[in-house]
C-alpha positions in Angstrom: 7.1 2.0 5.6 3.6 2.1 7.1 0.9 4.0 5.2 -1.8 6.4 6.5 -4.9 7.4 4.8 -5.8 11.0 4.0 -8.2 13.1 1.9 -7.1 15.3 -1.0 -9.3 17.9 -2.8 -8.2 19.2 -6.1 -9.4 20.5 -9.5 -11.3 17.9 -11.5 -9.0 18.5 -14.5 -6.0 17.2 -12.4 -7.9 14.2 -11.2 -9.0 13.5 -14.8 -5.4 13.6 -15.9 -4.3 11.2 -13.1 -7.1 8.8 -14.1 -6.0 8.9 -17.7 -2.4 8.0 -16.6 -3.8 5.1 -14.6 -5.6 3.9 -17.7 -2.3 4.2 -19.6 -0.7 2.1 -16.7 1.7 4.9 -15.8 0.4 4.7 -12.2 -1.3 1.8 -10.4 -3.9 4.0 -8.7 -4.5 7.5 -7.4 -2.5 6.9 -4.3 0.5 5.8 -6.3 0.3 8.9 -8.5 0.2 11.2 -5.4 2.9 9.3 -3.6 5.1 9.5 -6.7 4.5 13.3 -7.2 5.2 14.1 -3.5 8.4 11.9 -3.6 9.6 13.9 -6.6 8.8 17.2 -4.9 10.8 16.0 -1.8 13.7 14.9 -4.0 13.9 18.3 -5.7 13.4 20.3 -2.5 16.7 21.9 -1.4 15.6 22.1 2.2 14.1 18.6 2.7 16.3 15.8 1.7 14.9 12.3 1.2 17.5 11.0 3.8 15.7 13.2 6.4 12.4 11.3 5.8 14.2 7.9 5.8 13.3 7.2 2.2 15.8 5.4 0.1 16.5 5.1 -3.6 14.7 1.7 -3.6 11.6 3.4 -2.1 11.5 5.9 -5.0 12.1 3.1 -7.6 9.2 1.2 -6.0 7.0 4.3 -6.3 8.0 5.0 -9.9 6.9 2.2 -12.2 8.8 3.6 -15.1 12.2 2.9 -13.6 
């Protein structure tokens, strides 16, 4: 899967929390945290199935270091 860059603006408290999770080695970096969060939203969204976006279970496991 190819990747594309983007900018995201958010509350500093959220970014601080993400940075703390990176220090705890939950996520590799900010991109990994955002990618994981969006993948979880897609997984839980009734209208948008992961199959539609051509993501597989192995893609999600790759994103989630805890699995």
